[in-house]
N, C-alpha and C positions, 0 to 999 in steps of 0.2 A: 520812123519817118516823121520828121518835124513838119508841122503845118506852117504855111506862109503867114504873111501879115494880114490875110483875109479875115473877115469877120465870120462869126458862127452863124450858119444858116438856120439852125434851130432857134436861136434867139430872135431872128427876124420872123420866123413862122409863129412863135409864141406871142410876140408883140403884135403881129397882124391879127391873130386870133383874138387876143385881148381887146384890140381896137374894134373889131367887129362886134364882140359881145357888149362892150361898154357903150359903143355908139348906138347899137340897137336898143339897149336898155334906156338910154337917155331919150332916144326918139319915141319909144313907147310911153315913157314917163311924161313927156311934154306934149303928147298928142291932144290933150284937152285944153292946152293953153293956145289961144288963137294966134299970138305972135310967134310961137315956136312950132306950130303944127306942121309946118313945111318939112321939119326934120323927119317926120314919120311917112312922108310921101315916098312911095317906092313900088316895086314890082315883085311879085312872087311867082315862081314857076317850079315845076317838078312833075312828079307822077301824081295826078289828081285821084285816080282810082288805084288803090294799092294792088299789086300783083300777089295773088294767093296761090300757093302751091300746097295742095292737100295730098299727103302721102299715106293716108289711112291712120297711122298712129301719131303722125307729126304733121302739123299745119304750120307752114312758113308764110309770113306776110312781109312783102317788100314794099317800101315806100320811101320817097325822097322828096323833100320840099325845101326850097330856099327862098328867103325874102330879103331882098336888098333894098335898103332905105338910104336916104340922104345922110342920116346920122351914122350909119355903118360905113359909108364911103368916107365921111369926114374922120371917123375913127381910124380907118385904114391909113389915110393920109397923115394923121398925127402920129400913128405908130411908126410909119416909115421915116418920118422926120426925127423922131426920138431915136430910132435905130441908127440913123446917120450920125447923130452926135454922140453916140455911146462909143 
């Protein structure tokens, strides 16, 4: 079955993921520079206390934390613009 003229969703996913990582890296790298410190402004949320499941011989720890910054949002926007022009 032939696929239509649509674009690959995996390419969009990987580009957005790369945009998040690169945007967060740039935001953390510029946190000490006063003119660019606004890139590191953001909110983090998730499970603050990890959930621990002790089964006697096996201990499982579950945790999840996300930090969204202005830099990562800009990275997502740039990634979607790049995807549009590919």
